[in-house]
C-alpha positions, 0 to 999 in steps of 0.5 A: 771223065765220065761215061754217058749213054746217049740215045736218040729217038728220031721222029722222021727216020727216013731222013738222012741222020748221018750228020748226027752220028758224025759228032758222036764219033768225034769224042775220043772214046765212043762206041755205037751199041745200037742203031741210035744208042752210043756210049761216050767217055768225055770230060764235058757235061750232059748239058754240053753234049746236048747243046752240041747235038741239038744243032743236028736234029729236028725239033721233034726229035728226042735225045736222052743222055745219062751217066753210066757206070759199071757194073753194067749188063748187056746181052752177048749179041751186043759184042761183049769184047767191044763193051768190055774194052770201052769200060776198061779204058781209063 
C-alpha cells in the first residue's frame, strides 16, 4: 500500500464535477483535504489511478498524483485529527 496526494485543477469549475469526486471516495482509505486535493491509500500505481480518473475529466483539466510519506506538515486549520488518523492507519 502507498499513500498518494491527488490534486486536480479543473479548467471549468462551473461544471458539475461531483462525478470526479465519487471514484476518489471508493478507495478504502481516502481523505479530502482541500476542495480539489485528496489523500488516498491504495495498492494501485499512480498511473492506474490516473487512468481511472481520466474518464471523469475534460481534456483541459489537470490531475497531479504523487506519493507522500510521513513526516508531513499541515496547518492546524486543516483538521489535525483527520490527517493524523489517515497517516496512523496501516
